[in-house]
VOKOL-353935 format. One record per residue (C-alpha): x, y, z. Coordinates in nm, 2 decimals. Layout:
<atoms>
<atom xx="X" yy="Y" zz="Z"/>
...
</atoms>
This chain:
<atoms>
<atom xx="-0.03" yy="0.01" zz="0.02"/>
<atom xx="0.12" yy="0.34" zz="-0.06"/>
<atom xx="0.00" yy="0.70" zz="0.10"/>
<atom xx="-0.07" yy="0.96" zz="-0.09"/>
<atom xx="0.07" yy="1.34" zz="0.02"/>
<atom xx="-0.01" yy="1.63" zz="-0.19"/>
<atom xx="0.01" yy="1.98" zz="-0.10"/>
<atom xx="-0.17" yy="2.24" zz="-0.37"/>
<atom xx="-0.33" yy="2.51" zz="-0.41"/>
<atom xx="-0.63" yy="2.58" zz="-0.23"/>
<atom xx="-0.84" yy="2.68" zz="-0.59"/>
<atom xx="-0.72" yy="2.35" zz="-0.70"/>
<atom xx="-0.89" yy="2.11" zz="-0.45"/>
<atom xx="-1.22" yy="2.08" zz="-0.60"/>
<atom xx="-1.16" yy="2.00" zz="-0.99"/>
<atom xx="-0.83" yy="1.73" zz="-0.78"/>
<atom xx="-1.13" yy="1.58" zz="-0.61"/>
<atom xx="-1.35" yy="1.59" zz="-0.84"/>
<atom xx="-1.06" yy="1.39" zz="-1.05"/>
<atom xx="-1.02" yy="1.15" zz="-0.77"/>
<atom xx="-1.38" yy="1.06" zz="-0.73"/>
<atom xx="-1.48" yy="1.03" zz="-1.16"/>
<atom xx="-1.15" yy="0.79" zz="-1.12"/>
<atom xx="-1.34" yy="0.59" zz="-0.86"/>
<atom xx="-1.12" yy="0.73" zz="-0.57"/>
<atom xx="-1.41" yy="0.93" zz="-0.33"/>
<atom xx="-1.24" yy="0.87" zz="0.06"/>
<atom xx="-0.92" yy="1.14" zz="0.13"/>
<atom xx="-0.81" yy="1.30" zz="0.42"/>
<atom xx="-0.80" yy="1.68" zz="0.38"/>
<atom xx="-0.56" yy="1.91" zz="0.53"/>
<atom xx="-0.57" yy="2.31" zz="0.52"/>
<atom xx="-0.19" yy="2.41" zz="0.56"/>
<atom xx="0.03" yy="2.69" zz="0.54"/>
<atom xx="0.44" yy="2.66" zz="0.42"/>
<atom xx="0.66" yy="2.74" zz="0.20"/>
<atom xx="0.89" yy="2.64" zz="-0.08"/>
<atom xx="1.04" yy="2.79" zz="-0.38"/>
<atom xx="0.76" yy="3.02" zz="-0.42"/>
<atom xx="0.96" yy="3.19" zz="-0.06"/>
<atom xx="0.61" yy="3.39" zz="0.03"/>
<atom xx="0.33" yy="3.64" zz="-0.19"/>
<atom xx="0.32" yy="4.07" zz="-0.18"/>
<atom xx="-0.05" yy="4.11" zz="-0.10"/>
<atom xx="-0.22" yy="4.45" zz="-0.14"/>
<atom xx="-0.45" yy="4.52" zz="0.18"/>
<atom xx="-0.64" yy="4.90" zz="0.23"/>
<atom xx="-0.40" yy="5.01" zz="-0.07"/>
<atom xx="-0.08" yy="4.91" zz="0.08"/>
<atom xx="0.16" yy="4.65" zz="0.00"/>
<atom xx="0.17" yy="4.34" zz="0.22"/>
<atom xx="0.41" yy="4.00" zz="0.22"/>
<atom xx="0.39" yy="3.73" zz="0.34"/>
<atom xx="0.59" yy="3.47" zz="0.38"/>
<atom xx="0.40" yy="3.15" zz="0.49"/>
<atom xx="0.15" yy="3.03" zz="0.17"/>
<atom xx="-0.18" yy="2.88" zz="0.24"/>
<atom xx="-0.23" yy="2.53" zz="0.09"/>
<atom xx="-0.43" yy="2.19" zz="0.07"/>
<atom xx="-0.31" yy="1.90" zz="0.16"/>
<atom xx="-0.49" yy="1.59" zz="0.13"/>
<atom xx="-0.36" yy="1.26" zz="0.17"/>
<atom xx="-0.57" yy="0.92" zz="0.01"/>
<atom xx="-0.39" yy="0.56" zz="0.08"/>
<atom xx="-0.45" yy="0.34" zz="-0.20"/>
<atom xx="-0.28" yy="-0.03" zz="-0.31"/>
<atom xx="0.07" yy="0.01" zz="-0.51"/>
<atom xx="-0.09" yy="-0.10" zz="-0.83"/>
<atom xx="-0.30" yy="0.17" zz="-0.87"/>
<atom xx="-0.05" yy="0.45" zz="-0.65"/>
<atom xx="0.10" yy="0.60" zz="-1.07"/>
<atom xx="-0.27" yy="0.63" zz="-1.18"/>
<atom xx="-0.35" yy="0.89" zz="-0.85"/>
<atom xx="-0.04" yy="1.01" zz="-0.87"/>
<atom xx="-0.13" yy="1.13" zz="-1.22"/>
<atom xx="-0.47" yy="1.22" zz="-1.19"/>
<atom xx="-0.39" yy="1.42" zz="-0.89"/>
<atom xx="-0.10" yy="1.62" zz="-1.08"/>
<atom xx="-0.30" yy="1.72" zz="-1.41"/>
<atom xx="-0.58" yy="1.83" zz="-1.16"/>
<atom xx="-0.40" yy="2.06" zz="-1.03"/>
<atom xx="-0.13" yy="2.20" zz="-1.26"/>
<atom xx="-0.13" yy="2.54" zz="-1.35"/>
<atom xx="0.20" yy="2.57" zz="-1.42"/>
<atom xx="0.33" yy="2.85" zz="-1.23"/>
<atom xx="0.54" yy="2.84" zz="-0.91"/>
<atom xx="0.38" yy="2.69" zz="-0.62"/>
<atom xx="0.14" yy="2.40" zz="-0.78"/>
<atom xx="0.26" yy="2.24" zz="-0.51"/>
<atom xx="0.40" yy="1.82" zz="-0.41"/>
<atom xx="0.32" yy="1.49" zz="-0.41"/>
<atom xx="0.52" yy="1.27" zz="-0.23"/>
<atom xx="0.45" yy="0.94" zz="-0.16"/>
<atom xx="0.53" yy="0.74" zz="0.12"/>
<atom xx="0.49" yy="0.27" zz="0.21"/>
<atom xx="0.20" yy="0.18" zz="0.44"/>
<atom xx="0.26" yy="-0.19" zz="0.63"/>
<atom xx="-0.07" yy="-0.17" zz="0.73"/>
<atom xx="-0.40" yy="0.00" zz="0.77"/>
<atom xx="-0.66" yy="-0.07" zz="1.05"/>
<atom xx="-1.04" yy="0.02" zz="1.02"/>
<atom xx="-1.09" yy="0.12" zz="1.42"/>
<atom xx="-1.47" yy="0.03" zz="1.35"/>
<atom xx="-1.46" yy="-0.30" zz="1.20"/>
<atom xx="-1.07" yy="-0.38" zz="1.37"/>
<atom xx="-1.02" yy="-0.47" zz="1.00"/>
<atom xx="-0.66" yy="-0.52" zz="0.87"/>
<atom xx="-0.56" yy="-0.38" zz="0.50"/>
<atom xx="-0.14" yy="-0.45" zz="0.44"/>
</atoms>
């Protein structure tokens, strides 16, 4: 199993969620996060004055899938989240040893 964690632009979340649902991937954990990378912040206007923000709001999506479907999920996310600009985000893929459903005790590996 793989855990796929994608940090994307918040405005791309609905497109990513819909693209995943269109291919049958519904379960995910979504977290609003902030951080910085190559983009290093942005300059915004507030009441006519420039304000520099060095951490940027992003949306993190986490989902698990079997090894065989990981590449498909990655491509779905990458395609739907793409704008071509710095700050589009990152996708991380992590091996998962096992997962247990709390309610039923069912184990996946």
